[in-house]
C-alpha atoms as one frame of an Amber mdcrd trajectory, in Angstrom:
protein
  96.279  94.126  69.227  94.759  92.536  66.101  93.216  94.628  63.373  89.663
  94.074  64.653  90.542  95.403  68.009  92.294  98.476  66.594  89.265  99.127
  64.393  86.935  98.933  67.424  89.192 101.375  69.289  89.139 103.853  66.431
  85.331 103.577  66.249  85.072 104.177  69.992  87.364 107.174  69.936  85.521
 108.943  67.143  82.190 108.877  69.004  81.293 112.535  69.912  81.639 112.107
  73.685  84.890 110.176  73.366  86.378 112.588  70.807  85.526 115.669  72.843
  86.948 114.021  75.957  90.154 113.006  74.194  90.663 116.531  72.699  89.977
 118.090  76.103  92.461 115.862  77.831  95.146 116.471  75.203  94.612 120.165
  75.642  94.935 119.914  79.448  98.127 117.779  79.165  99.618 120.128  76.634
  98.858 123.220  78.627 100.297 121.597  81.708 103.520 120.546  79.857 104.011
 124.020  78.455 102.870 125.855  81.590 106.033 128.125  81.763 105.151 129.435
  78.296 101.372 129.607  78.704 100.920 130.878  82.325 100.991 134.702  82.200
 102.134 135.103  85.814 104.207 133.385  88.422 101.818 131.025  90.179 103.228
 131.624  93.632 103.960 135.362  93.369 102.000 137.373  95.964 100.603 140.717
  94.999  98.353 142.071  97.784  97.342 145.153  95.750  95.618 142.831  93.274
  93.873 140.552  95.777  90.474 139.043  94.942  90.134 140.720  91.533  87.276
 139.260  89.494  87.962 137.572  86.059  89.062 140.040  83.472  91.268 140.292
  80.462  94.237 140.866  82.707  93.412 137.945  84.942  91.272 135.427  83.059
  90.245 133.465  86.218  90.603 136.403  88.597  93.055 136.555  91.542  93.012
 134.831  94.992  93.099 136.359  98.442  96.734 137.287  98.186  96.751 138.515
  94.583  98.021 135.331  92.796  96.668 134.816  89.306  94.184 131.898  89.459
  94.576 131.003  85.798  98.336 130.659  86.146  97.839 128.510  89.282  95.317
 126.218  87.482  97.714 125.799  84.522 100.667 124.960  86.785  98.417 122.834
  88.997  97.765 120.512  86.095 101.338 119.331  86.375 100.862 118.375  89.985
  97.349 116.865  89.753  97.982 114.909  86.544 101.252 113.602  87.783  99.622
 112.584  91.031  96.907 110.727  89.160  99.313 108.915  86.813 101.795 107.925
  89.487  99.108 106.677  91.919  97.358 104.742  89.230 100.701 103.344  88.088
 101.401 102.116  91.660  97.991 100.466  91.812  98.408  98.906  88.377 101.783
  97.400  89.119 100.794  96.045  92.496  97.440  94.876  91.316  98.867  93.209
  88.186 101.587  91.346  90.158  99.467  90.318  93.174  96.394  89.586  91.042
  98.320  87.388  88.658 100.140  85.488  91.360  96.927  84.892  93.371  95.046
  83.793  90.200  97.717  81.541  88.786  98.848  79.984  92.077  95.605  79.008
  93.826  97.380  77.353  96.813  98.416  78.975 100.087 100.141  81.890  98.197
  97.010  82.946  96.469  94.882  82.399  99.594  97.093  84.651 101.706  97.108
  87.419  99.094  93.311  87.374  98.730  92.741  87.379 102.500  95.039  90.415
 102.842  93.145  92.168 100.065  89.847  91.241 101.731  91.124  92.924 104.937
  92.082  96.118 103.064  88.764  96.079 101.166  86.976  96.321 104.456  88.079
 100.035 104.488  86.832 102.645 101.868  89.660 103.518  99.529  89.720 107.176
 100.689  89.717 106.194 104.339  92.605 103.694 103.711  94.593 106.427 101.904
  93.840 108.878 104.708  95.202 106.407 107.277  98.303 105.814 105.249  98.984
 109.558 104.825  98.411 110.106 108.506 101.124 107.478 109.226 103.632 108.559
 106.572 103.038 112.317 106.878 101.385 114.995 104.769 103.155 115.364 101.427
 102.445 114.956  97.702 104.706 111.868  97.447 102.984 110.169 100.391  99.562
 110.995  98.929 100.479 109.246  95.632 101.734 106.179  97.524  98.647 106.180
  99.771  96.155 106.421  96.936  98.081 103.741  94.908  97.983 101.306  97.877
  94.352 102.236  98.635  93.331 101.352  95.056  95.313  98.120  94.854  92.882
  95.635  96.660  90.045  96.151  94.099  92.560  95.949  91.213  93.965  92.699
  92.651  90.446  91.186  92.914  89.644  92.090  89.291  92.907  90.785  87.826
  92.625  87.650  89.982  89.269  86.831  88.416  90.465  87.455  84.864  93.593
  85.381  85.347  91.602  82.562  86.928  89.320  82.503  83.906  92.214  82.585
  81.374  94.028  79.721  83.182  91.207  77.350  82.479  91.807  77.443  78.743
  93.214  74.376  77.047  96.167  76.219  75.538  97.483  76.962  78.996  97.247
  73.242  79.957  98.966  72.342  76.629 101.791  74.830  77.300 102.304  73.298
  80.672 102.405  69.783  79.110 105.119  70.882  76.758 107.261  72.059  79.710
 106.737  75.792  79.295 107.875  77.789  82.406 105.422  79.863  84.393 107.215
  82.990  83.182 106.819  81.973  79.542 103.218  81.213  80.019 102.549  84.586
  81.719 104.391  86.600  79.098 103.053  84.779  76.039  99.484  83.810  77.031
  98.215  85.554  80.128  99.617  89.073  79.836  98.360  89.671  76.289  94.911
  88.615  77.343  94.718  90.759  80.453  96.498  93.796  78.931  93.398  95.392
  77.405  91.616  94.908  80.748  94.463  96.485  82.597  94.587  99.530  80.289
  90.894 100.216  80.879  91.264  99.884  84.732  94.427 102.088  84.650  92.500
 104.777  82.815  89.702 104.748  85.344  92.154 104.633  88.257  93.787 107.842
  86.980  90.495 109.759  87.369  89.942 108.280  90.784  93.473 109.206  91.904
  93.072 112.757  90.812  89.854 113.064  92.669  91.139 111.451  95.868  94.363
 113.337  95.696  92.540 116.543  95.393  90.333 115.526  98.312  93.297 114.933
 100.521  94.897 118.187  99.511  91.590 119.876 100.315  91.912 118.803 103.920
  95.595 119.684 104.021  97.181 116.296 103.727  98.397 116.577 100.113 100.287
 119.242  98.298 101.413 121.880 100.810 101.248 125.669 100.304 102.166 127.504
  98.134 101.955 124.624  95.608  99.244 125.353  92.995  97.461 122.052  93.322
  93.732 122.030  92.285  92.386 120.551  95.490  94.405 122.895  97.639  93.180
 125.819  95.604  89.516 124.805  96.112  90.198 124.512  99.868  91.777 127.993
 100.102  88.925 129.512  98.144  86.191 128.167 100.341  86.899 130.926 102.812
  86.086 133.546 100.181  83.079 132.027  98.475  80.866 135.041  99.008  83.111
 137.689  97.527  85.561 135.622  95.433  83.711 132.595  94.147  86.163 132.123
  91.266  88.981 131.108  93.579  87.295 127.797  94.115  85.039 127.572  91.011
  87.722 127.358  88.338  90.071 124.710  89.969  86.924 122.840  91.153  85.496
 122.804  87.584  88.830 121.715  86.199  88.940 118.710  88.558  85.342 117.765
  87.615  85.840 118.130  83.809  89.156 116.258  83.772  87.704 113.279  85.798
  84.568 113.150  83.675  86.599 113.231  80.494  88.914 110.407  81.723  85.937
 108.293  82.760  84.171 108.778  79.362  87.425 107.843  77.650  87.757 104.795
  79.909  84.170 103.689  79.111  84.888 103.976  75.355  88.068 101.917  75.749
  86.247  99.367  77.835  83.571  98.882  75.156  86.295  98.691  72.378  88.575
  96.281  74.212  85.957  94.017  75.722  86.648  90.518  74.261  82.887  89.873
  74.047  82.538  92.780  71.578  81.680  91.771  68.074
């Protein structure tokens, strides 16, 4: 990145909404990394004598229906949910970058077949496509990450395809071809640096979507399996005790919402900063 882009990124990140989002996400990530030291209780240890206790100094977020500390489960659940979001978004980014670049750079039969395949997949909502893939592969956290990554790929391919198609029309690409530069050289030196800011922004937004979709699949029992302290699974379990133990669903649900909002706000700030049309 040149100095102007770096300056725009810095200005975008010091905006109040962006700065609060960044600090909040850094806190969530740090707490998740150091979960063994921060969580006061074992997240899967059952204590029936402490079941459904309200929030207190002893149990900050209360306990669930079998006496597990909700705060400890939320802290440990960050490892699962954040990993799920990053891995699923990484899968979508790699597949989208490769297929989108190939379809945009090679406009012949190869590009046509890739786009038609993506159009077919786009006919299904992302969550429905992920649901179908999990149903085929089986319910597990790994399969959920694969399913969400594949489900997010078509839209990513379409976006990258359009950007590459636009970049390819520039005179310096034609000049590089005239001087005998290979396709790999052109991609690494001219195309990738131009689409990288765009990819960073889309990846950021995809992380939030992946966390939300992953939690949704866990909510219906197709993601992380008990007794894993995954946020969506915690919300699902707590729905049976909403009248007398609202905190079981409220705290993990609020965590999902706040994390997704913070990531999206950060993604919007990066988009504004990295937009090539920005002054």
